[in-house]
C-alpha positions as CSV (number, residue, x, y, z in Angstrom):
1,X,64.6,172.7,55.1
2,X,66.6,173.5,58.1
3,X,68.3,171.3,60.8
4,X,66.9,171.6,64.0
5,X,67.3,169.8,67.6
6,X,65.4,169.2,70.7
7,X,66.5,171.0,73.8
8,X,66.8,167.5,75.1
9,X,70.2,166.8,73.0
10,X,71.8,168.5,76.0
11,X,69.7,167.8,79.2
12,X,70.6,164.9,81.4
13,X,74.2,165.1,82.4
14,X,76.4,162.3,83.8
15,X,76.3,163.8,87.3
16,X,72.6,163.6,87.6
17,X,71.9,167.2,86.9
18,X,69.4,168.4,84.5
19,X,70.6,171.3,82.4
20,X,68.4,174.4,82.4
21,X,66.9,174.9,79.1
22,X,68.8,178.1,78.6
23,X,72.0,176.2,79.0
24,X,70.9,174.0,76.2
25,X,70.0,176.9,73.9
26,X,73.4,178.5,74.5
27,X,75.3,175.1,73.9
28,X,73.2,174.4,70.7
29,X,73.5,178.0,69.4
30,X,77.5,177.8,69.9
31,X,77.6,174.6,67.8
32,X,75.6,176.1,64.8
33,X,71.8,175.4,65.6
34,X,69.5,178.0,64.7
35,X,66.2,176.2,64.8
36,X,65.1,174.2,68.0
37,X,62.4,172.1,69.4
38,X,61.3,173.0,73.2
39,X,60.8,169.9,75.1
40,X,58.1,170.7,77.7
41,X,57.8,167.1,78.4
42,X,61.3,167.0,80.0
43,X,60.2,170.5,81.8
44,X,57.2,168.5,83.3
45,X,59.1,165.0,84.0
46,X,61.9,166.7,86.0
47,X,60.1,169.4,87.4
48,X,61.8,172.4,85.9
49,X,60.5,176.1,86.6
50,X,57.9,175.2,83.8
51,X,55.7,173.4,86.3
52,X,55.8,176.0,89.1
53,X,54.0,179.3,89.8
54,X,56.7,181.4,88.2
55,X,56.7,179.6,84.7
56,X,56.0,183.1,82.9
57,X,59.4,184.3,84.4
58,X,60.9,181.1,83.1
59,X,59.5,181.7,79.8
60,X,60.6,185.2,79.6
61,X,64.1,183.7,80.3
62,X,64.1,181.0,77.8
63,X,62.6,183.7,75.2
64,X,65.4,186.1,75.9
65,X,68.3,183.5,75.8
66,X,67.0,182.2,72.3
67,X,66.5,185.9,71.0
68,X,70.3,186.5,72.3
69,X,71.5,183.5,70.5
70,X,69.8,183.8,67.3
71,X,67.4,180.6,67.9
72,X,63.9,180.4,66.9
73,X,61.7,177.5,67.9
74,X,60.0,175.6,65.0
75,X,58.4,172.9,67.2
76,X,57.9,171.9,70.8
77,X,56.8,168.7,72.6
78,X,53.8,168.8,75.1
79,X,53.5,166.8,78.1
80,X,51.2,163.9,77.7
81,X,49.7,160.9,79.6
82,X,47.2,158.1,79.0
83,X,44.1,159.9,79.6
84,X,42.3,156.8,78.5
85,X,43.3,155.1,81.7
86,X,40.7,155.9,84.3
87,X,43.1,155.2,87.1
88,X,45.8,157.7,86.1
89,X,46.3,159.8,89.2
90,X,47.5,163.1,88.1
91,X,45.0,163.9,85.4
92,X,44.5,167.5,86.2
93,X,47.9,168.4,86.7
94,X,49.1,167.2,83.5
95,X,46.0,168.5,81.9
96,X,47.0,172.0,83.1
97,X,50.6,171.6,81.9
98,X,49.3,170.6,78.6
99,X,47.5,173.9,78.1
100,X,50.5,175.7,79.5
101,X,52.7,174.2,76.8
102,X,50.4,175.8,74.3
103,X,50.4,179.1,76.0
104,X,54.0,179.2,75.9
105,X,54.1,177.9,72.3
106,X,52.0,180.7,71.4
107,X,54.1,183.3,72.9
108,X,57.2,181.8,71.2
109,X,55.5,181.7,68.0
110,X,55.9,177.9,67.7
111,X,53.6,176.5,64.8
112,X,53.5,172.9,65.8
113,X,53.2,171.3,69.3
114,X,53.9,167.6,69.2
115,X,51.9,165.3,71.5
116,X,50.8,161.5,71.8
117,X,47.6,159.9,71.6
118,X,46.2,157.7,74.3
119,X,45.4,154.0,74.2
120,X,42.2,152.3,75.6
121,X,43.6,149.0,76.9
122,X,40.3,148.2,78.4
123,X,38.3,148.0,75.2
124,X,37.9,144.6,73.0
125,X,37.8,147.2,70.1
126,X,41.1,149.1,71.1
127,X,41.5,151.0,67.9
128,X,37.9,152.0,67.6
129,X,37.6,153.0,71.3
130,X,41.0,154.7,71.4
131,X,40.1,156.8,68.3
132,X,36.8,158.0,70.0
133,X,38.4,158.8,73.3
134,X,41.2,160.7,71.5
135,X,38.6,162.9,69.6
136,X,36.7,163.6,72.8
137,X,39.9,164.4,74.6
138,X,41.7,166.6,71.9
139,X,38.8,168.3,70.3
140,X,39.0,171.2,72.9
141,X,42.8,171.0,73.1
142,X,42.9,171.6,69.3
143,X,40.5,174.4,69.6
144,X,42.3,176.1,72.5
145,X,45.6,175.7,70.5
146,X,44.2,176.9,67.1
147,X,42.9,180.2,68.9
148,X,46.3,180.8,69.8
149,X,47.9,180.0,66.5
150,X,49.4,176.6,67.4
151,X,49.0,173.5,65.6
152,X,48.8,169.9,67.2
153,X,51.0,167.2,65.6
154,X,50.2,163.6,66.6
155,X,53.4,161.5,66.9
156,X,53.7,157.9,65.5
157,X,54.3,155.7,68.5
158,X,55.9,152.4,69.3
159,X,55.1,149.5,71.6
160,X,57.8,146.8,71.5
161,X,58.5,147.7,75.3
162,X,54.8,146.8,76.2
163,X,54.6,143.8,74.0
164,X,52.2,141.7,73.6
165,X,49.9,144.8,74.2
166,X,50.2,147.7,71.6
167,X,49.7,151.2,71.5
168,X,47.2,153.1,69.4
169,X,49.0,155.2,66.4
170,X,51.9,152.9,65.9
171,X,49.9,151.6,63.0
172,X,50.6,154.6,60.6
173,X,47.0,154.1,59.1
174,X,45.6,154.8,62.7
175,X,47.7,157.9,63.0
176,X,46.5,159.3,59.7
177,X,42.8,158.3,60.4
178,X,42.8,160.2,63.8
179,X,44.5,163.3,62.2
180,X,41.9,163.3,59.4
181,X,38.8,162.8,61.8
182,X,39.5,166.4,63.1
183,X,39.0,168.0,59.8
184,X,41.2,170.8,60.5
185,X,44.6,172.1,58.7
186,X,45.8,173.0,62.5
187,X,46.1,169.0,63.0
188,X,49.1,167.0,61.6
189,X,51.7,164.5,62.1
190,X,55.1,164.3,63.7
191,X,57.4,161.4,62.1
192,X,59.6,159.9,64.6
193,X,62.2,157.7,62.7
194,X,63.2,155.9,65.8
195,X,59.6,154.5,66.2
196,X,59.3,153.5,62.9
197,X,62.7,151.8,62.6
198,X,61.8,149.9,66.0
199,X,58.6,148.9,64.7
200,X,60.2,147.6,61.5
201,X,58.0,149.6,59.3
202,X,58.8,150.8,55.8
203,X,59.7,154.5,55.5
204,X,58.5,154.9,51.9
205,X,55.1,153.3,52.9
206,X,54.6,155.1,56.0
207,X,55.6,158.7,54.7
208,X,53.5,158.1,51.7
209,X,50.8,157.4,53.8
210,X,51.3,160.4,56.1
211,X,52.0,162.5,53.0
212,X,51.1,166.4,53.3
213,X,49.9,165.8,56.9
214,X,53.5,165.7,57.9
215,X,54.4,168.9,59.9
216,X,57.3,167.9,62.1
217,X,60.0,165.3,62.5
218,X,61.8,163.5,65.4
219,X,65.2,162.4,63.9
220,X,67.2,159.7,65.6
221,X,68.7,156.3,65.0
222,X,68.5,153.1,67.3
223,X,69.9,149.5,67.6
224,X,67.1,148.0,69.8
225,X,64.5,148.9,72.6
226,X,67.4,149.5,75.0
227,X,69.6,151.6,72.7
228,X,67.4,154.2,70.9
229,X,67.3,157.9,70.0
230,X,71.0,158.1,68.9
231,X,72.4,159.8,66.2
232,X,71.8,159.0,62.6
233,X,74.1,156.2,61.2
234,X,74.9,154.8,64.5
235,X,72.1,152.4,64.6
236,X,70.3,150.2,62.1
237,X,68.2,152.8,60.3
238,X,68.4,153.0,56.5
239,X,68.9,156.9,56.0
240,X,68.8,156.7,52.3
241,X,65.3,155.3,52.6
242,X,64.4,157.6,55.2
243,X,65.7,161.0,53.5
244,X,64.5,159.7,49.9
245,X,60.9,159.1,51.4
246,X,60.7,162.6,53.0
247,X,62.0,164.2,49.6
248,X,59.4,161.8,47.7
249,X,56.6,163.5,50.0
250,X,58.1,166.9,49.4
251,X,58.4,167.7,53.0
252,X,59.0,171.3,53.8
253,X,59.8,171.3,57.5
254,X,62.8,171.0,59.7
255,X,64.7,167.8,60.5
256,X,64.7,167.8,64.0
257,X,66.7,165.8,66.1
258,X,65.3,164.0,69.3
259,X,68.6,162.4,70.4
260,X,68.2,162.5,74.3
261,X,70.9,159.6,74.4
262,X,73.6,161.4,72.5
263,X,75.2,163.4,75.4
264,X,73.5,161.9,78.7
265,X,76.8,160.1,79.5
266,X,79.2,162.4,77.7
267,X,81.7,164.4,79.9
268,X,81.3,168.2,79.8
269,X,84.5,168.5,78.2
270,X,83.3,166.6,75.1
271,X,79.9,168.1,74.6
272,X,80.8,170.8,72.3
273,X,82.3,168.2,70.1
274,X,79.5,166.0,70.0
275,X,77.0,168.8,69.2
276,X,79.3,170.0,66.5
277,X,79.5,166.5,64.9
278,X,75.7,166.3,65.0
279,X,75.8,169.5,62.8
280,X,78.1,167.8,60.4
281,X,75.7,164.6,60.2
282,X,72.7,167.1,59.8
283,X,74.2,168.8,56.9
284,X,74.9,165.6,55.2
285,X,71.3,164.5,55.6
286,X,70.3,168.0,54.3
287,X,72.7,167.7,51.2
288,X,71.3,164.1,50.6
289,X,67.6,165.4,50.7
290,X,68.6,168.0,48.2
291,X,70.2,165.6,46.0
292,X,67.0,163.3,46.2
293,X,64.8,166.2,45.6
294,X,66.7,167.2,42.5
295,X,66.6,163.7,41.1
296,X,62.8,163.6,41.4
297,X,62.5,167.1,39.6
298,X,64.6,165.4,36.9
299,X,62.4,162.5,36.9
300,X,64.9,159.9,38.0
C-alpha cells in the first residue's frame, strides 16, 4: 500500500486561478508523493485543455511532467453527469469526455477510473430503475475501457445535500449489487470515506460488504455538509475504524487523498508546508494499517 493524492489537492487557488495539472504534479512530487490520481472531472468542470481540440498535447505534457518527477497515476476520476435525467442538456459533450478520460487513462497506464452512477428520480422504484439504466449506460463504457486495459470503479455517493431525495449507490448494498451485475473483474468499487462519514454509515459494515471489490479509495475527513473533504483527524471520522476496516478486508490498493478543500484558501507561501504535513498524516495512516494487519495475522 502506498500514499497517493488526487491532483485536486493543489488546484483551486485563493485568487480564483485553477492551477495547471502539471503544477500540481510538481508540487506534490516535491512534497513526497509518488502516486497520484488524475482528476479529469476538474479538467472538465473548469475547462482545462483536456476538453479542447489539443487535448493530446496536454496529455503529453502531463505524462512528461509525471515522468520527470517520478510520479505514476494509480487511479483517475472521470467526468460524470446524471444520464438518467432526460432533460440534461450537455449529454453528448460529457459522454465524449468520459470516453476521452478512458483514452487518457489507457495512455498513462491508469488501472482504475472512478465514476459516479446515475439516479432515476422519476421512477417510483428508484433503485430498480436506476440499476437498469446504469447497466444500459455503462455496459458499452465498461467494454470500451476494458479493451484499453482500464477498469471502472463505481464510487459510493452521499445525498444529505439533496434531502429528502436520495441518490442511488449511497446504500452500499446498491453499490455492490450494481458492480456484481456486470460480472466482470474490470468493474470494482471506490470507497469514499467522506461520503460514508456524512451518511453516518459504519465503516466495518460497509467495507465488509464491499470486500474484494474495492479497487480505489478517496480518503478525506469532514465535519458537516458544508465542511467536507478535509485532511484526516480534522473532522469527525473515526480513523481507527476506517483503517481497521480496510486492513480487515486486506485491501491492497493505495490510500488516495481526495482533499480539494485542503489548499483552496491557503496562500501560495504555505502550500508546501500543508502538502508535507499531509504526507506526515498519510504515513501515520499507513503505519496504522500495517499495525492492524499484523494484529490480524497474529489472530488478535
